[in-house]
C-alpha positions in Angstrom: 24.6 5.2 -42.5 25.9 8.6 -41.6 26.3 9.2 -37.9 24.5 12.5 -38.1 21.5 11.0 -39.9 21.4 8.2 -37.4 21.3 10.6 -34.5 18.6 12.7 -36.1 16.5 9.5 -36.6 17.0 8.5 -33.0 15.8 12.0 -31.8 12.8 11.8 -34.2 11.8 8.3 -32.9 12.0 9.6 -29.3 9.8 12.6 -30.3 7.4 10.3 -32.0 7.2 8.1 -28.9 6.5 11.2 -26.7 3.7 12.3 -29.0 2.1 9.0 -30.0 2.3 6.8 -27.0 -0.2 7.2 -24.1 1.5 8.8 -21.2 4.5 9.8 -23.3 4.3 13.4 -22.3 4.1 12.4 -18.6 7.2 10.2 -19.1 9.0 13.0 -20.8 8.2 15.4 -17.9 9.4 12.8 -15.4 12.7 12.4 -17.4 13.1 16.1 -17.6 12.6 16.4 -13.8 15.1 13.6 -13.2 17.7 15.3 -15.4 17.0 18.7 -13.6 17.6 17.0 -10.3 20.8 15.4 -11.4 22.0 18.8 -12.7 21.2 20.5 -9.4 22.9 17.6 -7.5 26.0 18.1 -9.7 26.0 21.9 -8.9 25.6 21.2 -5.2 28.5 18.7 -5.3 30.7 21.2 -7.1 29.8 23.9 -4.6 30.6 21.6 -1.7 34.0 20.6 -3.2 34.8 24.3 -3.9 33.9 25.1 -0.3 36.1 22.3 1.1 39.0 23.1 -1.0 38.9 26.9 -0.1 37.9 26.5 3.5 41.1 28.2 4.8 40.8 31.1 2.3 37.1 31.6 3.4 38.0 31.7 7.1 40.9 34.2 6.4 38.3 36.7 5.1 37.0 39.3 7.5 33.6 38.6 9.0 32.0 41.4 7.0 33.5 40.1 3.7 32.5 36.5 4.5 28.9 37.7 5.3 28.8 39.7 2.0 30.0 36.6 0.1 27.5 34.3 1.7 24.7 36.8 1.3 25.5 37.4 -2.3 25.5 33.7 -2.9 22.2 33.3 -1.1 20.6 36.2 -3.1 21.9 34.7 -6.4 20.5 31.3 -5.4 17.1 32.6 -4.5 17.0 34.8 -7.6 17.7 31.8 -9.8 15.2 29.7 -7.9 12.5 32.4 -8.5 13.3 32.9 -12.2 9.9 31.7 -13.5 8.0 34.0 -11.1 10.2 37.0 -11.7 10.0 36.7 -15.4 6.2 36.9 -15.3 6.3 40.8 -15.2 8.5 43.5 -16.6 9.5 44.7 -13.2 10.4 41.2 -12.2 12.7 40.9 -15.2 14.5 44.1 -14.2 14.7 42.9 -10.6 16.1 39.5 -11.8 18.9 41.1 -13.8 19.6 43.7 -11.0 19.8 41.1 -8.2 22.1 38.8 -10.2 24.3 41.8 -11.2 24.5 43.0 -7.6 25.4 39.4 -6.5 28.2 39.2 -9.1 29.5 42.6 -8.1 29.5 41.6 -4.4 31.5 38.4 -5.2 33.9 40.4 -7.3 34.3 43.0 -4.5 35.1 40.3 -1.9 37.5 38.6 -4.3 39.4 41.8 -5.0 39.5 42.7 -1.3 40.8 39.3 -0.4 43.8 39.9 -2.8 44.4 43.4 -1.2 46.9 43.4 1.6 46.4 46.1 4.2 47.9 46.7 7.6 
C-alpha cells in the first residue's frame, strides 16, 4: 500500500473515531490541550536556554535598553495571549498587529544599539 494512502486512511480513522465514538470530541479537545501545553513548554524551554546562553550580553546592555527589551517581550507575550479576545473586533485586530509590530521594532532597536559602539 502506498505510504500516502496509508497516512490518509489513518487520519480518516481518527476523524471517524472523534465523530462516532461517545466522548470523542472531548478526547480530541483534551489531546489538543495537551499538545498546546507541550508546545508552550517547548517555547518556555527555548526562551530559558536563550536567556542563559546570552546572559552576559543581556547584562552588558544599558538599563534602558534592557528594560525596553524585556518590556517589548512582555507586550508581545501578552498580545499573543490575548489573541482570541483582540480578534473579536476590528479595533482589536488593528491593536494586535500594532502591538506586535511595536514589539518587533523595539527588539530590533535594542539589537541594533547593542551592536553600536559609542564612547
